[in-house]
N, C-alpha and C positions, 0 to 999 in steps of 0.2 A: 589635896586631891584636885585633879583636873580631868575633865572629860571632853572628848572631841570625836570627830569622825574623819576617817582617812580621806574622804572626798572634800573636806573643808579644812585643809591644813593651814589656810590663811588665818584661821582663828587661833593659831598657836603663837602669834606674835609676841605674847608676853612671856613665853618660855625662853630659856637660855638658847643662844644660837647653836651651841653644840647639840643640845637635846633636840631641837627642831631638825637639825641635819640628820641625826641618827634615826628619828622617826621617819623622815623623808626617805632615807636610804632603805630602811626596812620596808616601807610602803611600796617602793619601786621594786624591790626584790620579791615581794609577795604577789606582784602582778603576773609572775610566771609560776608554773608549777614548782613546788618546793616540797621536799621530803621532811618528815619529822626529824628533828635533831638540833644540834647546837651550831651556831654560825657566829664567827668573830666579826666584830666591828673595830675594836681596839684591844685585842687580847683579852685578858681578864678584867680590864677596866670598863669595857663596853662590849656586850655580846647579846645575842638573842637566841631563843630556842623556839621551835615549832613543835606542837604536841597535840595529840588527840586526847580527850579526857571525857568525863561524864559528870554532869551536875547532880547534886544530891539535895535532899530536903534540908531546909535551914538548920534544923536541930542536929543534923549529922555533920555539919561543917564547923570547924573551929577557926577563929580569927588568928591571924599571924601578923608579924611585923619583921622588918629587917633593920639592921644597924648600918651596914655598908652600902647596900645597893638600893637605888630607886627602881621601881617597877613601872614599866609601861605595858599594860596588858591589852592586847589587841584581839578582839573576837573575830574569827574568820568564818565560822559556821555555827549556827544554832542560836540559842538565847541563853543569857547568863545574868544572874543577879549578884551584885557585890554588896556586902556589908562594909561599912567603913566608919572609923572613929574620928571624931572631931577633937578628942583628947587622947592622950597616951593611955595604955593599959594601966589598970590599978595595980597589977602584979602579973608575973609570968607563971604559967603552969608548966611549961616545957621549954626551957631555955637552951637552944642550940646555936646561939649567936656566934660563939667563938669557933665552933666547928663548921657550921653550914650557913651562917648569916640568916638564921630564921629562929623565931621564937613563937610559941603558940600560947593562947590564953582565952579563957572564958570570962576573965575579969575585965569587962569593958562596959563603961557607961556611955550613954548618949550615942549608941550605934544608929546609923542611918543606912538607907539602902538605895541602890540605883540599878535599874534594869538596862542591859545593853543588848544590842543585836549586831549581826555581822557588819563589820566595818567600823564599829565604835571602838574607841580605846579609852582607857582610864589610867591615869598616872597616880601612883601612890609614892609618897616621899619616905625616906628612911625614918623609922620610928613611928610611922602612921599605921595604926591598926587597920587591917582589911581582911575581909572574909570572902575569898573567891569561891567559884563553883557552886553557888547556891542555885537551885532550880527556880526558874521564873514561873510564877503562878503555880507553884508546887507540882510542876510537871518535869521531872528529871529527864534529861535528854543527852545524847552524845554531842560534844562540841569539838571544835578545833580552834586553837588559839596560838598566837605568837606572844612571847613575853620578852621585852627588851630589858636588860639589866645594866644599869649605869652606876659605876662607883661614884659616890658622893665626892670623893677627892678631886674628881675632874671639874668640879664647880668652884673650887677654892684656889 
């Protein structure tokens, strides 16, 4: 996991040059009004989507992971808490990795949490458990976010 803020992209120096470039491109695109939807960066290998959503109480959210794609979750409006794992899931409860590159599980040990606000972004690597859309301070609210998806094959 990596956390940063769009106004401090100089702290992304340790990231791969390609990933830094995609974050920068999306950050620039987000400076102008943008509608919800999917936007290509490099076809299916790198793209992002913008969406409105709503946070929920922690117990209502289930952690997820991906096999193929790295997630860069950028909060545009509101507040959101993420759960994240420092170890892989102990098992999967709902495996949709082949069909949709997502699996869900409640079988997670050592989950930690981080609160983010507008402008913050969090990077989750393939295989890393994460639980998005948790209400910060148990106060569910509408949010708007952009999520960059990057195929791990672009890094090898």
